[in-house]
N, C-alpha and C positions, 0 to 999 in steps of 0.2 A: 522411532519411538509412539506410543500406542496413540489411537485414533482422538483420545477424549483430551490429548495435550495439545490437539491441535487448535487454536484459539485465532478466527479472523475478524472478530469485532468485539470491541470494549466500549463503553459507555463510562464517563466518569467526568464529576463537576471541577472545572480547572478556574482558580483564583491567585491573579498576580498579586503582586505587593502594592499596597498603597504606598505615593509618595514623602517622604518625609516635609514639614513644613518648614519654612525658611525661618529664621531667627531676628528679633528684635533688640538689638545690640547696638553700643554706642562705644567707642573707643573709648579708654580712659584709663591714663596714665599719668601720672607726677606731673609732669612739666606742661601733658596736653588734657588740662581741662576740658575741653568741649572738642573732642578727637571728631566727632562725626561719626554717621551709624555705619557699622562694618557687619552687620548682620549676614552669616552664609547663608547659602543655598541647603534645601534638604535635599536627602539623595535619593536617587527611584528607586522604586518599588521592583522588586525580583519582578523577571517574566518567566511564563512557563515555556521552555522550547524543545523541539522534536528534534531529533539527531539521528541522521541515517546511519545502519549498521548493517553491513551482508552478511554478519555471519549470525543473524538472526532474522528466523525464516516464523514466528508464529509472534502472537501477542498475549502469550502462556501468563510473563512475567508482570503483564500491567492485568491481569483478571482480576486480583480484589483492589485492586486501588481504585477507591470511590470518588474519594477526593485528593487532587492536587494542590496545596497550598504556599505561595511562595514567603520570602520573608518582606515585612515592609521597609519601605527606606529609612534611615535614622534624620533628627533634624539638625538643621545647620547649628553652625555656632557661630561667637562671637570672635570678630579677627578673621572674617571674613572665609572660614571653614566650613568646608561644605559637608554634609553629614554623609554618611557610610551606605551605598547601594545594597539594595536587598539581596541576600543570594538568588540567582535564579538557581530555578529547580530545571532539569534535562531530563529527557525521557528519551531512552534508545528504542527505536522502533525498525522492524526489517524496512528493506527498499520495498517500495509498491504500496504503503501505507498512506492512507488517505483520510484527512483529518474533514470530518460535518458538522454544521451546529445540530446538535439533535432535536433542536425544535424544529429550523425549518429545512432541514435537510441540505444547508448549501454549503459548497464546498469550502473551507478554510484553507487548508492546504495538501499540498502533496507532498511526499519523499520519495523522489526517486534516485539518486544516487549516493555513493559512500562518505559520510562525514559532512556530508548535506546537514544545515543548521539553520530550521526558520520559526523565528517567533509563534508561537499558537497563539500564548493569551499576553500583551505587553503589560509590564508595568507601567504604575501612576506616577508621571512627570512629581519630581520634588519642587516641592513652592520657593519662588527665588526671597534672599532674603531684605532687608530693610534696604541693603548698601544700594540696591537697583534704583530704588525709588526716591532716591536723593537730587531736588530740582533746586535751581537758583532761589523760588521763592519756598520751597521748604525742606529747608537743610536738615532737618533731626525727624524722618518721618517714623513716626511709632509703631510700623505696619510691617507687614511680611503678608505674603503669598501662604495660604496653608496649602500639602501636597494636594497633588489629584488622585482620588478613590482609584485602585485596583479594578481591573475587571474581573467579572464571573459569568462562567456560562456552564451549561453541561455539553461536552463534546464527546462525538462517536468516532472511533476512529478503526477503520475497515481496512484489509489488506488483500491486495490485489497481487496474488501471486507473479512474478518477473521470470519468464521464461522463454527459449528462444520458440519452441515449436508448443502449443498446446495439442491434445488429444482430443477429440470432440468423438460421441459417438453415443450408441445409446447401452444400457444394463448390457455387461457379458461379451461386447462387441471382443474382446481380448485387448483391450487399452493394457492393463494393468502386467497381463503377461509380457507386451509387448515393453512395454518399461523395463520389466525386470529381467529381459533376454540384452536388450541391448544399453543399459547403464547398469550399476554395481547399487540401485535400487531397489529393496524388497517389499514393494507392498502387499498388501492381503490379496490374496487370488483364491476364487470359487466360481463353482457352476451356479451360484443364484444370482439374482438381481441386487443391487445397491452393495457390493462386495467393498467396494470403492467408497467412502464414508467423507473422505478428507482430499484434499490435493497432495498427490505425491510429486517430488521432482528428483530426475536423475542426469546425471551427467554422462553424457553419449560420446566415447573416445571415437575420433577420425583419424586421416592419417596425415602425419606431419606431427605426432603430438596435439593436434587441435581437437577442441571439443565444442560441443554446442548442448544447453539444457533440454529436456523435454518435461512438461505438465503431464500428469495423469487427472483429467477433470473427472469428479463423479459424472456418471453418466446422467443422461439428459434423456426425458420422456416428452411426449405430444403432450403440451399444456405446460411446460417447464415456466415458460415466461408469464404463466397467469398462477405460479408459484407450485404448480402440481409436482408430485414426489418429492425431491431434493429442492425443486423452486429454483429462484433467482439465486440462493444465497452460495451459489457457487458460479455462475455463470459469468458473475462479476471477473474469476481468474482469466475468464479466457478475453478478457478486453485487455491485458498487458503484456500478450504473446507477440510475437512478431508473424507466425502464420501458423494455418490450422492444419491439420493432418487429420481429418475425416476419417473413421474407421466403421465399416460394414461390414458383418458376415458373410462368405462364400454363402451360406446357407438360408440367407434371408429371403423373404416371400419375392419382394419387388426392393432391388437396390436402388432403384431410382425413388420410389416412392419414399424409401427409407433417409436418403439425401434429402428429399426436397421438406421433409418435416423436419430434421434435424437444422436444414441451411432456414426454413421458417420461423424455429424457437431463436435462433440468433438474430434473426432480423430483428423481431418484435422487440426483444429486450434491449439491441441497440446497432439498428441499422447502420452504422460505422465497421462495423465488421466484416460486413461485405468487401470494406477495401484492402482487407490484409489477405495474403497470399494465399491461397489452397491447394492442398493435395488429397488424393482419393484412394485409399488403402482399404483393398478386398481382401480380409482376412478370412484366416483356418481353412487356405486354398490346396492344403498339401491333399487334402480330399477330392481335387479335380485333376483330370488330364488335361492335357494341351487341348484337344481339342473343344472339351465343353469351355476352356478359358478363352479361347479364340471367336466364339461363341457368344457367350456371356460380355466379352468387350463389345457388341454391338448394344449393347442394351445399356452401357454405362451413360451417365451426365454426362452430357457434352459442355464444353469449358471448362475443368481440371482436369489437370494431369493424373490418372490414374498408377496402382501398379497392382497387383496380387503378392501375397505376401502369406508366411508361415512362420510364427513365432516358436511354433515346439517343433520345427521341421526347417527351422534357419534359413528359408525358402527366400530369395532375393531379399531379404535382408540389407543387406551392403549395398544392392541397387538402391534400396530404401533410404540409408543415409546418401548416397551420392547427393539423389535427386532431393532430398530435403537441405544439404550441403549447397547445393547448385539457387536453389531459393533464396535461402538467410544470405548469400552472398552475391 
């Protein structure tokens, strides 16, 4: 899919339906001249509902939907008949979608499961008919409740990609190449920075027909948490990954420094990311001999499991899968 088709945030006006008015009506039949009140209730206004759909991975289908309007509820009728409920509007969204109030930034709902339905904007309640207001001292009430107004607000939908493993590294660290080799995904690959402009997902096959999902996140640079480079636009996709695979090329001038910068940017964006399992892969290791690898191991960051790999030479990729699977399970 072309990168222009990856839409991970949309903004629209969400307006639920107004509740129908209650009815003021009195029972009138041939032999019942004073039958009393029998006005029915108004119908509920239509909701705006979000529903999780695992077949979707982008918000592209909502890109040009600027106003989402639900129907109003119908008025009540005589004979204690309730008005029709307003038709609900159901918006299908990918798993990992977060709905926020666009003015306050407050999170309204999150969709994380297939088929999960959450009311984004509730419809107004229908008004009660005059049947409900009959009392011993007022047996012919000539009034009923009006329906509640629907709600209207501007909503921002943000997608956070759901994956088991998120690839974290600077531009040109070899993330896309690893994804293309370990899965059937075909991300754009080049020898220049920011080849990857949108997250790419790939399913990695493992033993006994098992699998896990890897997400290739656009490269991070120093200052990303403040908006430099591609900024924080894609850092949020890392939040939904079960574990993080840090990738630093073997020809880096200082692997420890690069790791600290990457970790620092994630920490500034969201300190909770430090709670995720981490693994460090030194990429492009086909240019190294065993003696040099042994020397470099002494300089690697402490406290994080590491492995030397080469996507082009398929060096240590099976071992990497084993390490990822063990961490995930």
